[in-house]
Short mmCIF file of the C-alpha atoms (twelve columns), coordinates in Angstrom:
data_MODEL
# 
_entry.id   MODEL 
# 
loop_
_atom_site.group_PDB 
_atom_site.id 
_atom_site.type_symbol 
_atom_site.label_atom_id 
_atom_site.label_alt_id 
_atom_site.label_comp_id 
_atom_site.label_asym_id 
_atom_site.label_seq_id 
_atom_site.Cartn_x 
_atom_site.Cartn_y 
_atom_site.Cartn_z 
_atom_site.pdbx_PDB_model_num 
ATOM 1   C CA . MET A 1   0.026   -0.022 -0.131  1 
ATOM 2   C CA . LYS A 2   2.727   2.601  0.640   1 
ATOM 3   C CA . LYS A 3   4.178   1.607  -2.422  1 
ATOM 4   C CA . CYS A 4   0.997   2.365  -4.067  1 
ATOM 5   C CA . ILE A 5   1.097   5.472  -2.399  1 
ATOM 6   C CA . SER A 6   4.636   6.308  -2.991  1 
ATOM 7   C CA . LEU A 7   4.523   6.045  -6.563  1 
ATOM 8   C CA . VAL A 8   1.405   8.266  -6.818  1 
ATOM 9   C CA . LEU A 9   2.977   11.036 -5.397  1 
ATOM 10  C CA . ILE A 10  6.663   10.240 -7.613  1 
ATOM 11  C CA . LEU A 11  3.833   11.030 -10.169 1 
ATOM 12  C CA . ALA A 12  1.930   13.859 -8.410  1 
ATOM 13  C CA . MET A 13  5.896   15.660 -8.385  1 
ATOM 14  C CA . VAL A 14  6.803   14.539 -11.829 1 
ATOM 15  C CA . LEU A 15  3.130   16.571 -13.796 1 
ATOM 16  C CA . ALA A 16  3.868   19.336 -11.148 1 
ATOM 17  C CA . LEU A 17  7.736   19.892 -12.359 1 
ATOM 18  C CA . ALA A 18  6.380   19.316 -15.833 1 
ATOM 19  C CA . MET A 19  3.858   22.188 -15.729 1 
ATOM 20  C CA . LEU A 20  6.375   24.289 -14.044 1 
ATOM 21  C CA . ALA A 21  8.189   23.529 -17.074 1 
ATOM 22  C CA . GLY A 22  5.937   24.514 -19.258 1 
ATOM 23  C CA . CYS A 23  4.956   27.670 -17.473 1 
ATOM 24  C CA . GLY A 24  7.972   29.269 -18.610 1 
ATOM 25  C CA . LYS A 25  7.901   29.010 -22.220 1 
ATOM 26  C CA . THR A 26  6.303   31.016 -24.731 1 
ATOM 27  C CA . GLU A 27  3.968   29.300 -27.884 1 
ATOM 28  C CA . THR A 28  4.883   30.772 -31.022 1 
ATOM 29  C CA . GLN A 29  2.330   31.346 -33.945 1 
ATOM 30  C CA . THR A 30  2.875   31.173 -37.273 1 
ATOM 31  C CA . LEU A 31  2.127   33.319 -39.566 1 
ATOM 32  C CA . ASN A 32  1.812   32.562 -43.625 1 
ATOM 33  C CA . VAL A 33  2.300   35.673 -45.824 1 
ATOM 34  C CA . TYR A 34  2.001   35.341 -49.918 1 
ATOM 35  C CA . ASN A 35  3.625   38.979 -51.568 1 
ATOM 36  C CA . TRP A 36  4.983   39.701 -55.188 1 
ATOM 37  C CA . GLY A 37  8.545   39.950 -55.118 1 
ATOM 38  C CA . GLU A 38  10.626  43.264 -54.143 1 
ATOM 39  C CA . TYR A 39  7.202   44.344 -52.602 1 
ATOM 40  C CA . ILE A 40  7.798   45.062 -49.091 1 
ATOM 41  C CA . SER A 41  10.674  46.761 -46.525 1 
ATOM 42  C CA . ASP A 42  13.522  43.852 -45.890 1 
ATOM 43  C CA . GLY A 43  15.675  45.887 -43.698 1 
ATOM 44  C CA . SER A 44  18.292  46.090 -46.901 1 
ATOM 45  C CA . GLU A 45  20.425  49.343 -47.746 1 
ATOM 46  C CA . ASP A 46  19.140  51.074 -44.012 1 
ATOM 47  C CA . SER A 47  14.924  50.385 -44.570 1 
ATOM 48  C CA . LEU A 48  12.737  48.998 -41.759 1 
ATOM 49  C CA . ASP A 49  12.725  45.465 -41.720 1 
ATOM 50  C CA . THR A 50  8.684   45.295 -41.289 1 
ATOM 51  C CA . ILE A 51  8.309   41.635 -40.854 1 
ATOM 52  C CA . LYS A 52  10.609  41.869 -38.286 1 
ATOM 53  C CA . ALA A 53  9.433   44.984 -36.925 1 
ATOM 54  C CA . PHE A 54  6.247   43.389 -36.777 1 
ATOM 55  C CA . GLU A 55  7.250   40.438 -34.736 1 
ATOM 56  C CA . GLN A 56  8.836   42.255 -32.146 1 
ATOM 57  C CA . TRP A 57  5.787   44.504 -31.905 1 
ATOM 58  C CA . TYR A 58  3.125   41.592 -31.106 1 
ATOM 59  C CA . GLU A 59  5.504   40.148 -28.659 1 
ATOM 60  C CA . GLU A 60  5.957   43.402 -26.994 1 
ATOM 61  C CA . THR A 61  2.314   44.172 -27.154 1 
ATOM 62  C CA . TYR A 62  0.657   40.501 -26.871 1 
ATOM 63  C CA . LYS A 63  3.235   38.680 -25.050 1 
ATOM 64  C CA . LYS A 64  3.127   36.416 -27.296 1 
ATOM 65  C CA . LYS A 65  6.131   35.227 -29.810 1 
ATOM 66  C CA . VAL A 66  4.966   35.521 -33.314 1 
ATOM 67  C CA . LYS A 67  7.111   33.216 -36.582 1 
ATOM 68  C CA . VAL A 68  6.179   35.452 -39.658 1 
ATOM 69  C CA . ASN A 69  6.855   32.986 -42.972 1 
ATOM 70  C CA . TYR A 70  7.023   35.415 -45.655 1 
ATOM 71  C CA . SER A 71  7.303   33.993 -49.334 1 
ATOM 72  C CA . THR A 72  6.874   35.905 -52.618 1 
ATOM 73  C CA . PHE A 73  4.709   35.068 -56.540 1 
ATOM 74  C CA . ALA A 74  5.791   36.065 -59.695 1 
ATOM 75  C CA . SER A 75  2.214   36.687 -61.048 1 
ATOM 76  C CA . ASN A 76  -1.697  36.941 -60.215 1 
ATOM 77  C CA . GLU A 77  -2.168  33.901 -61.774 1 
ATOM 78  C CA . ASP A 78  0.956   31.622 -60.408 1 
ATOM 79  C CA . MET A 79  -0.614  33.094 -57.247 1 
ATOM 80  C CA . TYR A 80  -3.978  31.982 -57.507 1 
ATOM 81  C CA . ALA A 81  -3.041  28.177 -59.347 1 
ATOM 82  C CA . LYS A 82  -0.963  27.257 -56.029 1 
ATOM 83  C CA . LEU A 83  -3.803  28.195 -54.120 1 
ATOM 84  C CA . SER A 84  -6.486  26.956 -55.543 1 
ATOM 85  C CA . SER A 85  -4.661  24.115 -55.656 1 
ATOM 86  C CA . GLY A 86  -5.177  22.997 -52.515 1 
ATOM 87  C CA . ALA A 87  -1.667  21.985 -52.054 1 
ATOM 88  C CA . VAL A 88  -0.603  25.362 -49.521 1 
ATOM 89  C CA . SER A 89  -1.598  27.053 -47.368 1 
ATOM 90  C CA . TYR A 90  -0.977  30.885 -46.305 1 
ATOM 91  C CA . ASP A 91  -2.972  33.326 -43.660 1 
ATOM 92  C CA . VAL A 92  -2.409  36.724 -45.838 1 
ATOM 93  C CA . ILE A 93  -2.122  37.286 -49.938 1 
ATOM 94  C CA . VAL A 94  -1.667  40.659 -51.748 1 
ATOM 95  C CA . PRO A 95  -3.167  39.656 -54.881 1 
ATOM 96  C CA . SER A 96  -4.060  42.004 -57.646 1 
ATOM 97  C CA . ASP A 97  -8.388  43.984 -57.809 1 
ATOM 98  C CA . TYR A 98  -9.151  41.635 -60.584 1 
ATOM 99  C CA . MET A 99  -7.599  38.669 -59.283 1 
ATOM 100 C CA . ILE A 100 -9.484  39.602 -55.605 1 
ATOM 101 C CA . ALA A 101 -12.369 39.758 -57.835 1 
ATOM 102 C CA . ARG A 102 -12.076 36.078 -59.273 1 
ATOM 103 C CA . MET A 103 -11.051 34.865 -55.960 1 
ATOM 104 C CA . ALA A 104 -14.283 36.175 -53.426 1 
ATOM 105 C CA . SER A 105 -16.303 34.923 -56.173 1 
ATOM 106 C CA . GLU A 106 -14.779 31.807 -56.289 1 
ATOM 107 C CA . ASN A 107 -15.138 31.693 -51.905 1 
ATOM 108 C CA . MET A 108 -11.431 31.720 -52.054 1 
ATOM 109 C CA . LEU A 109 -11.026 34.907 -49.708 1 
ATOM 110 C CA . LEU A 110 -12.321 35.226 -45.812 1 
ATOM 111 C CA . PRO A 111 -14.597 38.575 -45.457 1 
ATOM 112 C CA . LEU A 112 -12.211 41.158 -43.128 1 
ATOM 113 C CA . ASP A 113 -13.180 41.871 -39.354 1 
ATOM 114 C CA . PHE A 114 -12.684 45.406 -39.442 1 
ATOM 115 C CA . ASN A 115 -12.657 45.519 -35.627 1 
ATOM 116 C CA . ASN A 116 -9.367  44.686 -35.765 1 
ATOM 117 C CA . ILE A 117 -8.062  46.137 -38.307 1 
ATOM 118 C CA . PRO A 118 -8.668  50.212 -36.975 1 
ATOM 119 C CA . ASN A 119 -6.177  51.960 -39.144 1 
ATOM 120 C CA . TYR A 120 -8.880  51.194 -42.491 1 
ATOM 121 C CA . GLN A 121 -9.395  54.752 -41.472 1 
ATOM 122 C CA . TYR A 122 -6.640  56.143 -43.303 1 
ATOM 123 C CA . ILE A 123 -7.086  54.642 -46.804 1 
ATOM 124 C CA . ASN A 124 -8.399  57.365 -49.279 1 
ATOM 125 C CA . ASP A 125 -12.242 57.417 -50.549 1 
ATOM 126 C CA . SER A 126 -10.904 56.692 -53.760 1 
ATOM 127 C CA . PHE A 127 -9.591  53.407 -53.025 1 
ATOM 128 C CA . ARG A 128 -12.945 52.156 -51.458 1 
ATOM 129 C CA . GLY A 129 -15.775 50.394 -53.152 1 
ATOM 130 C CA . LEU A 130 -13.877 49.735 -55.731 1 
ATOM 131 C CA . TYR A 131 -15.787 47.751 -58.394 1 
ATOM 132 C CA . TYR A 132 -13.359 44.241 -57.973 1 
ATOM 133 C CA . ASP A 133 -14.638 44.238 -53.604 1 
ATOM 134 C CA . PRO A 134 -17.926 47.116 -53.341 1 
ATOM 135 C CA . ASP A 135 -18.957 46.307 -49.861 1 
ATOM 136 C CA . ASN A 136 -14.980 46.811 -49.030 1 
ATOM 137 C CA . LYS A 137 -15.370 43.251 -47.609 1 
ATOM 138 C CA . TYR A 138 -12.222 41.249 -48.792 1 
ATOM 139 C CA . SER A 139 -9.457  43.433 -49.123 1 
ATOM 140 C CA . VAL A 140 -7.535  46.752 -47.771 1 
ATOM 141 C CA . PRO A 141 -5.837  48.298 -50.408 1 
ATOM 142 C CA . TYR A 142 -1.737  48.573 -49.884 1 
ATOM 143 C CA . THR A 143 -0.822  49.967 -53.000 1 
ATOM 144 C CA . TYR A 144 -1.735  50.926 -56.185 1 
ATOM 145 C CA . ASN A 145 -0.044  52.174 -59.944 1 
ATOM 146 C CA . MET A 146 0.144   52.197 -63.478 1 
ATOM 147 C CA . VAL A 147 1.712   50.764 -66.255 1 
ATOM 148 C CA . GLY A 148 4.381   52.151 -68.204 1 
ATOM 149 C CA . ILE A 149 7.713   51.981 -70.415 1 
ATOM 150 C CA . ILE A 150 10.811  52.294 -69.333 1 
ATOM 151 C CA . TYR A 151 13.716  52.412 -71.682 1 
ATOM 152 C CA . ASN A 152 17.770  53.207 -71.862 1 
ATOM 153 C CA . ALA A 153 18.053  56.501 -73.133 1 
ATOM 154 C CA . ASN A 154 21.400  55.249 -74.348 1 
ATOM 155 C CA . VAL A 155 20.168  53.353 -76.857 1 
ATOM 156 C CA . VAL A 156 16.399  54.387 -77.556 1 
ATOM 157 C CA . ASP A 157 16.201  57.445 -79.931 1 
ATOM 158 C CA . GLU A 158 13.497  60.221 -78.038 1 
ATOM 159 C CA . ALA A 159 11.588  60.476 -80.631 1 
ATOM 160 C CA . ASP A 160 11.003  56.777 -80.682 1 
ATOM 161 C CA . ALA A 161 9.464   56.860 -77.513 1 
ATOM 162 C CA . GLY A 162 5.515   58.036 -75.733 1 
ATOM 163 C CA . GLY A 163 3.393   55.541 -77.330 1 
ATOM 164 C CA . TRP A 164 2.832   51.261 -76.799 1 
ATOM 165 C CA . ASP A 165 4.360   51.328 -80.751 1 
ATOM 166 C CA . LEU A 166 7.613   50.860 -79.014 1 
ATOM 167 C CA . ILE A 167 7.664   47.826 -77.766 1 
ATOM 168 C CA . TRP A 168 6.899   46.967 -81.204 1 
ATOM 169 C CA . ASN A 169 9.492   49.011 -83.096 1 
ATOM 170 C CA . GLU A 170 11.752  46.568 -85.306 1 
ATOM 171 C CA . LYS A 171 14.322  48.999 -84.462 1 
ATOM 172 C CA . TYR A 172 15.220  47.243 -81.345 1 
ATOM 173 C CA . ALA A 173 14.787  43.550 -81.826 1 
ATOM 174 C CA . GLY A 174 16.078  41.456 -79.795 1 
ATOM 175 C CA . ASN A 175 15.887  44.263 -76.731 1 
ATOM 176 C CA . ILE A 176 12.666  44.661 -75.803 1 
ATOM 177 C CA . LEU A 177 11.346  42.789 -72.979 1 
ATOM 178 C CA . GLN A 178 7.379   42.123 -72.108 1 
ATOM 179 C CA . PHE A 179 5.636   40.683 -69.716 1 
ATOM 180 C CA . ASN A 180 5.422   36.817 -68.880 1 
ATOM 181 C CA . ASN A 181 1.518   37.052 -67.985 1 
ATOM 182 C CA . SER A 182 -1.469  36.564 -69.854 1 
ATOM 183 C CA . ARG A 183 -3.146  39.796 -68.587 1 
ATOM 184 C CA . ASP A 184 -0.483  42.098 -68.967 1 
ATOM 185 C CA . ALA A 185 0.495   41.198 -72.273 1 
ATOM 186 C CA . PHE A 186 -2.441  40.862 -73.518 1 
ATOM 187 C CA . ALA A 187 -3.484  44.251 -72.481 1 
ATOM 188 C CA . THR A 188 -0.287  45.925 -74.034 1 
ATOM 189 C CA . ALA A 189 -1.704  44.556 -78.024 1 
ATOM 190 C CA . GLN A 190 -5.039  45.737 -76.648 1 
ATOM 191 C CA . TYR A 191 -4.458  49.721 -75.575 1 
ATOM 192 C CA . LYS A 192 -2.213  49.879 -78.900 1 
ATOM 193 C CA . LEU A 193 -4.929  48.624 -80.879 1 
ATOM 194 C CA . GLY A 194 -7.743  50.015 -79.461 1 
ATOM 195 C CA . LEU A 195 -9.318  47.496 -77.947 1 
ATOM 196 C CA . ASP A 196 -11.021 46.783 -74.562 1 
ATOM 197 C CA . VAL A 197 -9.372  44.894 -72.407 1 
ATOM 198 C CA . ASN A 198 -12.501 43.414 -71.003 1 
ATOM 199 C CA . SER A 199 -14.395 42.703 -73.740 1 
ATOM 200 C CA . GLU A 200 -15.883 38.965 -73.555 1 
ATOM 201 C CA . ASP A 201 -15.618 38.874 -77.182 1 
ATOM 202 C CA . LYS A 202 -13.757 36.107 -78.285 1 
ATOM 203 C CA . SER A 203 -12.284 37.952 -81.301 1 
ATOM 204 C CA . THR A 204 -10.571 40.733 -80.004 1 
ATOM 205 C CA . TRP A 205 -8.690  38.878 -78.109 1 
ATOM 206 C CA . ASP A 206 -7.491  36.921 -80.974 1 
ATOM 207 C CA . GLU A 207 -6.949  40.623 -82.981 1 
ATOM 208 C CA . ALA A 208 -4.366  40.780 -79.792 1 
ATOM 209 C CA . LEU A 209 -2.978  37.433 -80.166 1 
ATOM 210 C CA . ALA A 210 -2.219  37.984 -83.698 1 
ATOM 211 C CA . GLU A 211 -0.670  41.444 -82.860 1 
ATOM 212 C CA . LEU A 212 1.393   39.728 -79.968 1 
ATOM 213 C CA . LYS A 213 2.723   37.375 -82.529 1 
ATOM 214 C CA . LYS A 214 3.748   40.682 -84.860 1 
ATOM 215 C CA . GLN A 215 5.934   41.761 -81.492 1 
ATOM 216 C CA . ALA A 216 7.419   38.276 -80.161 1 
ATOM 217 C CA . PRO A 217 10.643  38.049 -82.645 1 
ATOM 218 C CA . LEU A 218 11.539  41.237 -81.387 1 
ATOM 219 C CA . VAL A 219 11.042  40.270 -78.033 1 
ATOM 220 C CA . LYS A 220 14.725  39.232 -76.266 1 
ATOM 221 C CA . SER A 221 12.385  37.943 -73.449 1 
ATOM 222 C CA . TYR A 222 8.822   37.354 -71.541 1 
ATOM 223 C CA . VAL A 223 10.054  38.500 -68.023 1 
ATOM 224 C CA . MET A 224 8.328   39.611 -64.210 1 
ATOM 225 C CA . ASP A 225 11.025  40.033 -61.749 1 
ATOM 226 C CA . GLU A 226 13.742  39.528 -64.434 1 
ATOM 227 C CA . ILE A 227 13.190  42.702 -65.723 1 
ATOM 228 C CA . TYR A 228 14.756  44.059 -62.972 1 
ATOM 229 C CA . ASN A 229 18.642  43.010 -63.547 1 
ATOM 230 C CA . MET A 230 18.307  43.418 -67.654 1 
ATOM 231 C CA . MET A 231 17.568  46.452 -67.750 1 
ATOM 232 C CA . GLU A 232 19.330  47.528 -64.930 1 
ATOM 233 C CA . SER A 233 22.335  46.159 -66.549 1 
ATOM 234 C CA . GLY A 234 21.924  47.405 -69.718 1 
ATOM 235 C CA . GLU A 235 21.027  43.800 -70.867 1 
ATOM 236 C CA . ALA A 236 17.764  44.942 -72.583 1 
ATOM 237 C CA . ALA A 237 17.021  48.887 -73.445 1 
ATOM 238 C CA . ILE A 238 12.976  48.694 -73.408 1 
ATOM 239 C CA . GLY A 239 10.580  47.187 -70.689 1 
ATOM 240 C CA . VAL A 240 6.896   47.354 -69.867 1 
ATOM 241 C CA . TYR A 241 6.156   47.392 -66.320 1 
ATOM 242 C CA . TYR A 242 4.858   48.974 -63.469 1 
ATOM 243 C CA . ALA A 243 5.590   52.576 -62.680 1 
ATOM 244 C CA . GLY A 244 7.100   52.088 -59.175 1 
ATOM 245 C CA . ASP A 245 9.283   49.574 -59.866 1 
ATOM 246 C CA . TYR A 246 11.030  51.995 -62.294 1 
ATOM 247 C CA . PHE A 247 12.616  53.868 -59.371 1 
ATOM 248 C CA . THR A 248 13.895  50.572 -58.313 1 
ATOM 249 C CA . MET A 249 15.936  50.085 -61.321 1 
ATOM 250 C CA . LEU A 250 16.737  54.001 -61.606 1 
ATOM 251 C CA . ASP A 251 18.994  53.342 -58.052 1 
ATOM 252 C CA . ALA A 252 20.643  50.477 -59.957 1 
ATOM 253 C CA . GLN A 253 21.722  51.038 -62.724 1 
ATOM 254 C CA . ALA A 254 24.986  50.269 -64.575 1 
ATOM 255 C CA . GLU A 255 27.088  53.680 -65.530 1 
ATOM 256 C CA . ASN A 256 26.643  52.939 -68.970 1 
ATOM 257 C CA . VAL A 257 22.841  53.256 -68.452 1 
ATOM 258 C CA . ASP A 258 19.773  56.090 -68.841 1 
ATOM 259 C CA . LEU A 259 16.916  54.505 -68.053 1 
ATOM 260 C CA . ARG A 260 14.044  57.141 -68.494 1 
ATOM 261 C CA . PHE A 261 9.934   56.458 -68.103 1 
ATOM 262 C CA . TYR A 262 7.108   57.493 -69.577 1 
ATOM 263 C CA . TYR A 263 2.864   56.140 -69.639 1 
ATOM 264 C CA . PRO A 264 1.281   55.341 -72.975 1 
ATOM 265 C CA . GLU A 265 -1.956  56.242 -73.676 1 
ATOM 266 C CA . PRO A 266 -4.178  54.613 -72.467 1 
ATOM 267 C CA . THR A 267 -2.833  52.645 -69.600 1 
ATOM 268 C CA . ASN A 268 -3.412  49.663 -67.029 1 
ATOM 269 C CA . TYR A 269 -4.608  51.518 -63.581 1 
ATOM 270 C CA . PHE A 270 -4.643  49.004 -60.893 1 
ATOM 271 C CA . VAL A 271 -5.211  48.073 -56.906 1 
ATOM 272 C CA . ASP A 272 -2.788  45.387 -54.883 1 
ATOM 273 C CA . ALA A 273 -4.163  44.834 -51.851 1 
ATOM 274 C CA . MET A 274 -4.139  42.549 -48.858 1 
ATOM 275 C CA . CYS A 275 -6.730  39.845 -48.402 1 
ATOM 276 C CA . ILE A 276 -7.141  36.904 -45.928 1 
ATOM 277 C CA . PRO A 277 -7.453  33.933 -48.279 1 
ATOM 278 C CA . SER A 278 -9.922  30.943 -47.190 1 
ATOM 279 C CA . CYS A 279 -6.995  28.347 -46.134 1 
ATOM 280 C CA . CYS A 280 -6.337  30.760 -43.691 1 
ATOM 281 C CA . GLN A 281 -4.767  29.362 -40.479 1 
ATOM 282 C CA . ASN A 282 -4.962  32.210 -37.943 1 
ATOM 283 C CA . LYS A 283 -7.395  35.007 -39.550 1 
ATOM 284 C CA . GLU A 284 -7.567  37.478 -35.909 1 
ATOM 285 C CA . LEU A 285 -3.188  37.068 -36.057 1 
ATOM 286 C CA . ALA A 286 -3.768  37.589 -39.857 1 
ATOM 287 C CA . GLU A 287 -6.109  40.741 -39.837 1 
ATOM 288 C CA . ILE A 288 -3.490  42.156 -36.967 1 
ATOM 289 C CA . PHE A 289 -0.937  42.023 -39.177 1 
ATOM 290 C CA . ILE A 290 -3.112  43.663 -41.987 1 
ATOM 291 C CA . ASN A 291 -3.507  46.717 -39.637 1 
ATOM 292 C CA . PHE A 292 0.304   46.680 -38.611 1 
ATOM 293 C CA . MET A 293 0.743   47.004 -42.192 1 
ATOM 294 C CA . LEU A 294 -0.779  50.165 -42.169 1 
ATOM 295 C CA . SER A 295 0.718   52.113 -39.734 1 
ATOM 296 C CA . GLU A 296 3.057   54.737 -39.828 1 
ATOM 297 C CA . GLU A 297 6.457   53.396 -39.585 1 
ATOM 298 C CA . PRO A 298 6.092   50.346 -41.594 1 
ATOM 299 C CA . ALA A 299 3.478   51.970 -43.822 1 
ATOM 300 C CA . ILE A 300 5.893   54.928 -45.097 1 
ATOM 301 C CA . ALA A 301 8.648   52.205 -45.288 1 
ATOM 302 C CA . ASN A 302 7.230   50.132 -47.247 1 
ATOM 303 C CA . ALA A 303 6.345   52.653 -49.703 1 
ATOM 304 C CA . GLU A 304 8.928   54.048 -49.738 1 
ATOM 305 C CA . TYR A 305 11.078  50.728 -50.622 1 
ATOM 306 C CA . THR A 306 8.724   49.928 -53.372 1 
ATOM 307 C CA . TYR A 307 8.223   53.178 -54.779 1 
ATOM 308 C CA . TYR A 308 4.249   52.299 -55.252 1 
ATOM 309 C CA . ALA A 309 2.192   54.808 -54.265 1 
ATOM 310 C CA . SER A 310 0.540   54.235 -50.980 1 
ATOM 311 C CA . PRO A 311 -3.776  55.042 -50.731 1 
ATOM 312 C CA . ASN A 312 -2.879  55.631 -47.161 1 
ATOM 313 C CA . SER A 313 -2.737  58.752 -46.582 1 
ATOM 314 C CA . ILE A 314 -0.361  58.861 -43.640 1 
ATOM 315 C CA . VAL A 315 1.628   58.079 -46.249 1 
ATOM 316 C CA . TYR A 316 1.096   60.581 -49.090 1 
ATOM 317 C CA . GLU A 317 0.070   63.130 -46.502 1 
ATOM 318 C CA . ASN A 318 3.564   62.830 -44.697 1 
ATOM 319 C CA . ALA A 319 6.227   65.790 -45.587 1 
ATOM 320 C CA . GLY A 320 9.370   63.461 -44.590 1 
ATOM 321 C CA . TYR A 321 8.285   61.326 -47.293 1 
ATOM 322 C CA . GLN A 322 7.307   62.981 -50.003 1 
ATOM 323 C CA . GLU A 323 10.980  65.641 -49.775 1 
ATOM 324 C CA . ASP A 324 12.620  62.007 -49.159 1 
ATOM 325 C CA . LEU A 325 10.840  60.821 -52.798 1 
ATOM 326 C CA . GLY A 326 11.617  64.175 -54.516 1 
ATOM 327 C CA . GLU A 327 9.199   66.319 -56.794 1 
ATOM 328 C CA . GLU A 328 9.338   64.284 -59.900 1 
ATOM 329 C CA . THR A 329 9.387   60.798 -58.285 1 
ATOM 330 C CA . ILE A 330 6.300   62.277 -56.607 1 
ATOM 331 C CA . ALA A 331 4.820   63.642 -59.943 1 
ATOM 332 C CA . ILE A 332 5.156   60.048 -61.639 1 
ATOM 333 C CA . LEU A 333 3.518   58.040 -59.026 1 
ATOM 334 C CA . TYR A 334 0.623   60.798 -57.403 1 
ATOM 335 C CA . PRO A 335 -0.689  61.886 -60.865 1 
ATOM 336 C CA . GLY A 336 -3.733  62.394 -59.362 1 
ATOM 337 C CA . ILE A 337 -5.413  60.791 -56.576 1 
ATOM 338 C CA . GLU A 338 -8.331  62.060 -56.401 1 
ATOM 339 C CA . GLU A 339 -8.934  61.440 -60.060 1 
ATOM 340 C CA . PHE A 340 -8.436  58.089 -59.751 1 
ATOM 341 C CA . LYS A 341 -11.486 56.324 -59.300 1 
ATOM 342 C CA . GLU A 342 -12.711 57.629 -62.494 1 
ATOM 343 C CA . LYS A 343 -9.476  56.407 -64.529 1 
ATOM 344 C CA . TYR A 344 -9.272  53.377 -62.590 1 
ATOM 345 C CA . ASN A 345 -13.090 52.639 -63.122 1 
ATOM 346 C CA . THR A 346 -12.122 52.883 -67.276 1 
ATOM 347 C CA . TYR A 347 -8.967  51.096 -67.846 1 
ATOM 348 C CA . ALA A 348 -8.650  48.816 -64.877 1 
ATOM 349 C CA . TYR A 349 -8.519  44.998 -65.545 1 
ATOM 350 C CA . ARG A 350 -11.739 43.694 -64.592 1 
ATOM 351 C CA . ASN A 351 -12.523 39.891 -64.048 1 
ATOM 352 C CA . MET A 352 -13.652 37.738 -67.021 1 
ATOM 353 C CA . SER A 353 -15.784 34.477 -67.153 1 
ATOM 354 C CA . ASN A 354 -14.607 31.230 -66.664 1 
ATOM 355 C CA . ASP A 355 -15.012 30.636 -70.336 1 
ATOM 356 C CA . MET A 356 -13.297 34.092 -70.966 1 
ATOM 357 C CA . LEU A 357 -10.232 33.052 -69.090 1 
ATOM 358 C CA . ASP A 358 -9.925  29.465 -70.587 1 
ATOM 359 C CA . TYR A 359 -9.815  30.773 -73.814 1 
ATOM 360 C CA . ILE A 360 -7.298  34.003 -73.065 1 
ATOM 361 C CA . ASN A 361 -4.722  31.164 -71.087 1 
ATOM 362 C CA . THR A 362 -5.033  28.508 -74.432 1 
ATOM 363 C CA . LEU A 363 -4.012  31.889 -76.792 1 
ATOM 364 C CA . TRP A 364 -1.212  32.567 -74.265 1 
ATOM 365 C CA . GLU A 365 0.077   29.010 -74.578 1 
ATOM 366 C CA . THR A 366 -0.029  29.398 -78.278 1 
ATOM 367 C CA . LEU A 367 1.855   32.581 -78.350 1 
ATOM 368 C CA . LYS A 368 4.860   30.843 -75.999 1 
ATOM 369 C CA . ILE A 369 4.845   27.647 -77.493 1 
ATOM 370 C CA . ASN A 370 5.542   29.268 -80.926 1 
# 
């Protein structure tokens, strides 16, 4: 009997010690974030590491640890394919407008609890109630921008710059970079030809394909993030890409490269926004992360690092931010924030029917194979 009592006492002591040992440990939560490449301030070149800043702030605020696993995608289509496969799980994603509309229609996004995102109040009214999220239910705008053409003035004649024709100019064959995603690439041809980038008429897309086939022999490469090194080094002389990325390239261009930029007319206006996918494992933590990214220090750091325009009044109204970027940069990035909604409604990509999306993908594969 004494042996049994002794055994019970020993087990109780072991259990108590285990519980005491456990009290000293802090459980680490995990947050999986999926974003575009080169699209967040990461601590390089004396910038704020916003991921580390969030981890530190969260531990100080909530007395809990969090580890952010941050990974990147090259295009909306790549991101969509990965998430729709069901093979991965993310908590925060940053798709573009038309992809947000598509994912919402397919129940791939969770509605946000804005009680956890009070900093949403700083988002400019021009970026609320847009077609892709009319009830502001699934997304928080992160950045916005327009598509333009970047060129090396040491190679390209100024007289040739100014419109979409430049990326079809035979004079620069083998020196031209085109988008490596179907929606943006087709849009360059559609804008050039005066076609509707949201048409459900297949013949419109056939016409754009014919134009892209004419361009194909002139194209050095179809690129996304690869454009940085190729334009900065002078390996290519002309590239169509997003305005914010021009300034990133400008900072890193080689001595023999003189990069310039312009907006062809018309061109694409777009919004990238933070969303929570339906596969999210920790929704409240994801919302806290989104709210943190809207706060002053990380919001300004991200805007300065990416060179993309911000819909956040904390950023674009900040005198220090405007001074750091300079008048010329501000003029290109913010050509009229109050007019954005009108132009956006005219030139933004819209979500399309599954039949049309399948047809566009088929045309795209035909172009790439040829």
